[in-house]
C-alpha positions in Angstrom: -44.9 157.2 -10.6 -41.8 157.0 -8.3 -41.2 153.3 -7.6 -39.2 151.6 -4.8 -38.3 147.9 -5.3 -37.3 145.9 -2.2 -35.6 142.5 -2.8 -34.8 139.9 -0.2 -31.8 138.7 -2.2 -30.6 140.7 -5.2 -28.4 137.8 -6.5 -31.4 135.7 -7.5 -32.7 135.4 -11.1 -36.2 136.4 -10.0 -35.0 139.7 -8.6 -33.0 140.4 -11.7 -36.0 139.6 -14.0 -38.3 142.0 -12.0 -35.6 144.7 -12.0 -35.3 144.5 -15.8 -39.1 144.6 -16.2 -39.4 147.7 -13.9 -36.5 149.5 -15.4 -38.1 149.2 -18.9 -41.4 150.6 -17.7 -40.7 153.1 -14.9 -38.7 156.3 -15.2 -37.7 156.6 -11.6 -36.7 153.3 -9.9 -35.0 153.0 -6.5 -33.8 149.5 -5.4 -33.1 148.3 -1.8 -31.9 144.8 -1.2 -30.0 142.2 0.8 -27.8 139.6 -0.9 -27.2 135.9 -0.3 -23.7 135.2 -1.8 -22.7 138.1 -3.9 -24.2 141.5 -4.4 -25.3 142.9 -7.8 -25.1 146.6 -8.1 -27.6 148.8 -9.9 -28.2 152.5 -10.3 -30.0 154.0 -7.3 -29.4 150.9 -5.3 -29.1 150.7 -1.5 -27.4 147.5 -0.3 -28.5 146.3 3.2 -25.8 143.6 3.3 -25.8 139.9 3.6 -28.9 138.2 5.0 -28.5 135.1 7.2 -29.8 131.9 5.6 -31.8 129.1 7.3 -31.9 130.8 10.6 -35.1 132.8 11.3 -34.0 134.2 14.6 -30.8 135.8 13.1 -32.7 136.9 10.1 -35.4 138.7 12.1 -32.8 140.3 14.4 -31.1 141.8 11.3 -34.5 143.0 9.9 -35.4 144.7 13.1 -32.0 146.4 13.3 -32.4 147.6 9.7 -35.6 149.5 10.4 -33.8 152.8 11.1 -31.7 152.3 7.9 -34.8 151.9 5.7 -36.5 154.7 7.5 -33.6 157.0 6.6 -33.6 155.9 3.0 -37.3 156.6 2.7 -36.8 160.0 4.3 -34.1 160.9 1.7 -36.4 159.8 -1.1 -39.6 161.8 -0.3 -41.1 161.4 -3.8 -41.5 157.6 -3.6 -45.2 156.7 -3.9 -45.2 153.0 -4.8 -43.3 150.3 -3.0 -42.9 146.7 -4.3 -41.5 144.0 -2.1 -40.6 140.4 -3.1 -40.5 138.0 -0.2 -42.0 137.8 3.2 -38.9 139.1 5.1 -38.3 142.3 3.1 -42.0 143.0 3.1 -42.0 142.7 6.9 -39.1 145.2 7.0 -41.0 147.7 5.0 -44.3 147.4 6.9 -42.6 147.7 10.3 -40.7 150.8 9.0 -43.9 152.3 7.7 -45.4 152.3 11.2 -43.0 155.1 12.1 -44.0 157.2 9.1 -47.0 159.4 8.3 -46.4 159.0 4.6 -48.8 156.8 2.5 -47.6 154.4 -0.2 -49.2 152.0 -2.6 -47.7 148.7 -1.5 -47.3 145.6 -3.7 -46.4 142.4 -2.0 -45.2 139.6 -4.3 -45.1 135.9 -3.2 -43.3 133.5 -5.5 -43.4 130.5 -3.2 -44.9 129.3 0.1 -42.5 127.6 2.6 -43.9 124.6 4.4 -43.2 126.2 7.8 -45.9 128.8 7.0 -48.5 126.0 6.9 -47.2 124.4 10.1 -49.3 124.2 13.3 -46.1 124.7 15.3 -45.4 127.8 17.4 -43.0 129.1 14.7 -45.6 128.5 12.0 -48.4 130.3 13.9 -45.9 133.1 14.7 -44.9 133.6 11.1 -48.5 133.6 9.9 -49.3 136.4 12.4 -46.5 138.4 10.8 -47.8 137.7 7.3 -51.3 138.7 8.3 -49.8 142.0 9.6 -48.1 142.5 6.2 -51.4 141.8 4.3 -53.2 144.4 6.5 -51.0 147.0 4.9 -51.0 145.6 1.3 -52.7 147.1 -1.7 -51.8 144.5 -4.3 -51.0 140.9 -3.5 -49.1 139.5 -6.5 -48.4 135.8 -6.9 -46.7 133.7 -9.6 -49.5 131.1 -9.5 -53.2 131.3 -8.8 -52.8 128.2 -6.7 -51.1 130.3 -4.0 -54.3 132.4 -3.7 -56.8 129.5 -3.6 -54.7 127.0 -1.6 -53.0 129.3 0.9 -54.0 133.0 1.2 -57.7 132.5 1.0 -57.6 129.6 3.5 -55.3 131.2 6.1 -55.9 134.9 6.0 -58.4 137.7 5.8 -57.3 140.5 3.5 -58.6 143.3 1.3 -55.7 143.6 -1.1 -56.4 143.3 -4.8 -54.9 140.0 -6.2 -52.8 139.9 -9.3 -51.2 137.0 -11.1 -47.7 137.9 -12.2 -46.4 134.6 -13.6 -42.8 133.5 -14.0 -43.0 134.2 -17.8 -40.0 135.2 -19.9 -39.0 138.8 -19.8 -38.4 140.7 -22.0 -40.2 139.3 -25.1 -37.9 137.5 -27.5 -38.0 137.8 -31.3 -40.9 135.7 -32.6 -38.8 134.7 -35.7 -36.4 132.8 -33.5 -39.3 131.0 -31.9 -40.9 130.0 -35.2 -37.6 128.7 -36.5 -37.3 126.4 -33.4 -40.5 124.5 -34.5 -38.5 122.9 -37.3 -35.7 121.7 -35.0 -36.5 118.0 -34.7 -34.0 115.6 -33.1 -31.9 113.7 -35.6 -29.6 111.8 -33.2 -30.2 108.5 -31.4 -30.6 110.1 -27.9 -33.2 112.2 -26.3 -31.7 115.3 -24.7 -33.5 116.0 -21.4 -32.9 119.4 -19.9 -33.1 120.7 -16.4 -32.8 124.4 -16.2 -32.7 126.9 -13.3 -31.8 126.5 -9.6 -31.5 122.8 -8.8 -33.2 122.2 -5.5 -35.1 119.0 -6.1 -33.0 115.9 -5.2 -35.8 113.5 -6.4 -35.5 115.0 -9.9 -31.7 114.7 -10.0 -31.9 111.1 -8.7 -34.5 110.1 -11.3 -32.5 111.6 -14.1 -29.3 109.9 -12.8 -31.0 106.5 -12.7 -32.6 107.1 -16.1 -29.3 108.0 -17.8 -27.6 105.0 -16.2 -30.4 102.6 -17.3 -30.9 103.9 -20.8 -27.4 105.2 -21.8 -28.1 104.5 -25.5 -31.3 106.7 -25.4 -30.7 109.5 -22.9 -28.5 112.5 -22.6 -28.9 115.0 -19.7 -28.4 118.8 -20.1 -27.9 120.8 -16.9 -28.1 124.6 -17.1 -28.0 126.3 -13.8 -26.6 125.7 -10.3 -27.4 123.4 -7.4 -28.4 124.3 -3.9 -26.2 122.9 -1.2 -28.5 120.1 -0.1 -28.5 118.5 -3.6 -24.7 118.8 -4.3 -24.0 115.1 -4.0 -26.7 114.1 -6.5 -25.6 116.9 -8.9 -22.0 115.8 -8.8 -22.8 112.2 -9.4 -25.0 113.2 -12.4 -22.2 115.4 -13.9 -19.8 112.5 -13.8 -21.8 110.6 -16.3 -20.4 110.6 -19.9 -23.8 111.6 -21.3 -24.3 114.7 -19.2 -23.7 118.2 -20.6 -23.2 120.8 -17.9 -23.8 124.3 -19.1 -23.6 125.7 -15.6 -24.7 129.2 -14.6 -26.1 131.4 -17.3 -27.1 134.9 -18.1 -30.9 135.6 -18.1 -32.4 136.1 -20.6 -29.3 136.4 -22.9 -28.4 132.7 -22.9 -31.9 131.1 -23.0 -32.0 130.7 -26.8 -28.7 128.8 -26.8 -29.7 126.6 -23.8 -33.1 125.5 -25.2 -31.7 124.9 -28.7 -29.7 122.0 -27.1 -32.8 120.5 -25.3 -35.4 118.1 -26.8 -37.5 117.7 -23.7 -37.6 119.9 -20.6 -37.9 118.3 -17.2 -40.8 120.4 -15.7 -41.3 118.2 -12.7 -40.5 119.4 -9.1 -40.7 117.5 -5.8 -38.5 119.8 -3.7 -41.5 120.6 -1.4 -44.1 117.9 -2.3 -46.8 119.0 0.2 -46.8 122.7 -0.7 -44.8 124.4 -3.5 -44.4 121.4 -5.8 -48.2 121.1 -6.1 -48.9 124.8 -6.6 -46.0 126.4 -8.4 -45.5 127.2 -12.1 -41.8 127.5 -12.5 -39.8 129.6 -14.9 -38.8 126.7 -17.1 -42.3 125.9 -18.2 -42.6 129.3 -19.8 -39.1 129.3 -21.2 -39.7 125.9 -22.8 -43.0 127.1 -24.1 -41.4 130.2 -25.7 -38.8 128.0 -27.4 -41.3 125.3 -28.3 -39.6 122.5 -26.3 -42.1 119.7 -25.3 -42.3 119.2 -21.5 -42.4 116.2 -19.1 -43.8 116.0 -15.6 -45.9 113.8 -13.3 -49.5 114.0 -12.3 -48.3 114.6 -8.7 -47.2 118.1 -9.9 -50.8 119.3 -10.0 -50.3 122.9 -11.2 -47.6 122.0 -13.7 -49.4 119.0 -15.1 -52.7 121.0 -15.4 -50.8 123.7 -17.3 -49.2 121.3 -19.7 -52.4 119.4 -20.2 -54.4 122.6 -20.9 -52.1 123.5 -23.8 -51.2 120.0 -24.9 -47.5 120.7 -24.9 -46.0 117.7 -23.1 -46.4 114.4 -21.4 -47.7 113.6 -17.9 -46.6 110.4 -16.3 -48.6 108.8 -13.5 -46.0 107.0 -11.4 -43.0 108.8 -10.0 -40.4 106.0 -10.5 -37.8 104.9 -12.9 -40.0 102.3 -14.6 -42.5 104.8 -15.8 -39.7 106.9 -17.3 -38.1 103.8 -18.9 -41.4 102.8 -20.4 -42.0 106.3 -21.8 -38.6 106.8 -23.4 -38.4 103.3 -24.7 -41.6 103.8 -26.7 -41.3 107.5 -27.6 -41.0 107.9 -31.4 -39.8 110.9 -33.5 -43.3 111.1 -35.0 -44.9 111.5 -31.6 -42.3 114.0 -30.6 -42.8 116.0 -33.8 -46.6 116.1 -33.3 -46.2 117.3 -29.7 -43.8 120.1 -30.8 -46.2 121.2 -33.6 -48.9 121.8 -30.9 -47.0 125.0 -30.1 -47.5 126.4 -33.6 -51.0 127.9 -32.9 -50.1 129.3 -29.4 -49.5 133.0 -29.1 -46.1 134.0 -27.7 -47.8 136.2 -25.0 -48.7 132.9 -23.2 -45.0 132.6 -22.3 -43.8 136.2 -22.3 -44.4 138.5 -19.3 -44.4 141.9 -20.9 -48.1 142.5 -21.0 -48.7 141.3 -17.4 -46.0 143.7 -16.1 -47.5 146.6 -18.1 -51.0 145.8 -16.9 -50.0 145.7 -13.2 -48.1 149.0 -13.5 -51.0 150.6 -15.4 -53.5 149.7 -12.6 -51.2 151.2 -10.0 -50.8 154.4 -12.0 -54.5 154.8 -12.4 -55.0 154.4 -8.6 -52.5 157.1 -7.9 -54.5 159.5 -10.1 -57.7 158.9 -8.2 
């Protein structure tokens, strides 16, 4: 199998996770990508340059002008038979380029989130859905990180024949199970609960709630921040980092630094309100699997439907009803070490494959290989 991976932005942890997974399972891998801030170079990597952000017109102009470039790359790599694309934009680039070629490819389209504009009844929303229907017409496998994207979005808005596959945001590669089992015995001994927020910070509501909680209960709460903020939450992030009881780890290497990060956290903040009408209800973010692998109990709200259902199904955390500071204060004021210890022990009978992505990646690639043989 000769595999081409197309990434909208190479300098994103999701891209780097998928590249690592593919490199470990595919002998011949070619990569094509844009970048957002800084490019990351790989072997057999074609860099299409910087992609405009938050401007659909400029972005589509660049995509259309890059059709000849992608066409030339494909011509120079005639043995490619499988193409994977993460993100609407880069998938559109490939499908448009494919129109000018007689070659046939197995095409995998991965969707990790759904932007609110794609559900809009505006002219732009309708226009973008027409393009996505066009992409789906040429798709063999539709991969999503949460089944909720299929049931709440694709099945409602599109007609498609593509096979669907759930490729969750699980940890990749698998981490030594001995390290995970040792973590079960790591029970807080200090006077403060260490609440961790890990990843890309794009939810201002979460940052504001954590800020207010840390200010209100300074004797009980310490905040751990591992990752980086998006521009629109910078002010809340800076205000939170100025508190004495905030530990800022900053950007980190995935997956190398995960063990160190989660060893510092008692409870992971799994909640998300960045896109409350769409993604925040449907998504299953990286941190719920990372916390699961390192046996860190989780905290979210019932409003986070997919996340709360996941936590409830495994009994690995707490779900609060009201999204406000009072519910958080009440919870942390009454939480005991015994309650925490019991919640942590709920991880002991759960297999690590629930949180590791190795088997899902191998299964997808095996299915594609079998189809190529038919």
